[in-house]
N, C-alpha and C positions, 0 to 999 in steps of 0.2 A: 517450555511452552510460553506463549505470549498471548495476551488478550487485551483488547482495547475496545472502546466504544466511540462511535461518531457523535461528536457534540454539536456540530453545526456544519453547514454546507455553503461554500462560497457561491455567489450568484452565477458565476461562470465556470464552476467546477466541471460541468458536463462537456465543455468544449473539446476536451481531449478524448472523448469517447470514440470519435472517428479514427483516432490513432491507437485505439485499444489501450488507453492509459487512464489511470486514476492517480491523482497526486494526494498523498496524505501529508499532513503537517500537524504538529502539536499546537496547543493553544497559544504558543509564543510566536506564531507565524508572523513574518514581517507584513506590515500593512499592504504593501504593493503586491503581495502574493495571496492574501486571504481570499480574495474573490475567486481564485482558481483552484482552491484546495478543499478537501474534506478534512475538517478539523477534528483531531482525535485526542484522547487522553494520552499523556506520555507515561508509559509504564516500562519497567525493566524487561529486557528480552534475553532469552537464552540463545545459545548458538543456533543459527539458522542454516540448514543445508538443503540440498536437493532431495533428501529423504523425507523432509517435512511436507506438510500440506498447508495451504492457506485455506481458511474457512471463513466465508462471509455469510453471516447468519448461519444457516444449516447446510450451505452448499460448499463442497470441497473442490479445490483446484490444485492440480499437480504443480509443484515448483520445478521449473526446468533449468534455472540458473540463478545464483545469488551474487549480485554485485558485491565487490569487496568492501564497500562502505555501508551496506544495508544495515548490518547489525549495529554499528556505532551510531549512524544517523537516526535510526529508529529509537535507540536507547537514549540518545542525548537530545534529539530535537523532535522526535515523532515524525520525522520527514523522510519518506521514501516514495518512489514511484512504483506502482503496480502496472506491469505491462503484460497483457494477455495475448502474446504473439508466438508462444512456443519456442522462443529463442534459446539456444544452448550456449551462446557466447554473450558475455556481459559487455555491451558497448558502453553502458553508463554505470559507474561504480555505485550509485545510489538507487539502482533499480532492482526490483525483485521480478524476475521473469517467470511467467506462468503459462500453462497450457494455452494453445491457440483456441480461443473461444470468444464469444461476445462479452462485452463488458457488463458485469452485473449491476443491477440497480442498487444503489446505496442511499439510505435515508437517514435522517437524524435518528439516533438510537440503534443503528445497525451495529452488531457485534462482529469484530474482526479478530480471528485467532490464527496462530501459527502453531501447529502441533506435529 
């Protein structure tokens, strides 16, 4: 299981909504990326597979594919991309692919879990 909380939101973090993407980064995000990210607490993560679910606040999303760098990047940097396009092929190693749906609203204090 994995659990984190959104600490702050970059002023341009929403610009990727049209591409069905959310970019998460830990509190150590580089200055040039902060404006485009949802800043989260860096917490340890267990193995993530397609059998898990992503939960944002209380809404569940099916995981369709896990990029091969997701677990390491989330654990070390708090940095992954969430992509809500239903893809079953990982084009980007640091992306967690989710069911094809609209991008959820994320606010400061939002809880993100993987179970």
